[in-house]
N, C-alpha and C positions, 0 to 999 in steps of 0.2 A: 448816612446817622438814623437811628428809628425816634420815634416819636418818644420813646420807653426810655430811647439811652440819656435821649434827653432829660428825661425826667431823672431820670438818676445822679445825673451828675448836679444838677440845681437841688436835688436831696442832700447829698455829699459834698455838697459846696465844690467842684472843680468842674469851673468856669472862668473865664479871667472876662471881668468889668472894666472892662474900658477911659480912658479919663472920655472919652468922644458922648459914651453910657452915657456918661451923669448930663453932660454940659447934654443932652437931648432929653434926659427924666424932670434937670432944673428946669429944664423953657417948656416939659410940656405940664408940667407941676401938680410930678405924681412921683410917692414913697417909694422907696425902695422896694421895699414887699407888694407891692403888684407891678416887680418889673417883674419879680419871681413869679408870683400870682399867674400875672400872663402865659409866661413862656408854659408852665403847669398846662396851663389850658387852652393857649393855640393846637393849629395842626400845622403845618408843614405843608406851605404852599411849591417852593422852591428849592432844593437840593443844589450845593455848590459843589463837590469832588477836593477839588483841590486850587482854592485863591490866590494860592502862592503864602500860605500864614493860616494850613490846615483844611477842613470841612469844612464846611458849616449850613448854614440853610436859612434862607426867608419864612417866619415863626404867621398866623397870621392872629389877633386875641386882639381883645378886648377890656383895657383897664379901665377899672372903674373908678370915678375921685371921687373920693366918702372929706367932704368937708367939716 
């Protein structure tokens, strides 16, 4: 999957946000919009064609904390 495809899925709300992701988001004290922003501004580090749950990848980005 290419970064442009990932961005389009975020814009269209065509992704799965897991309970595990929510736990990690809260532990890192991030707002949900920061997660999406990080995805939209990230870059692909590794691609995993099929881990048994479909195509996925590891992204690198930095979320900015706002207090």
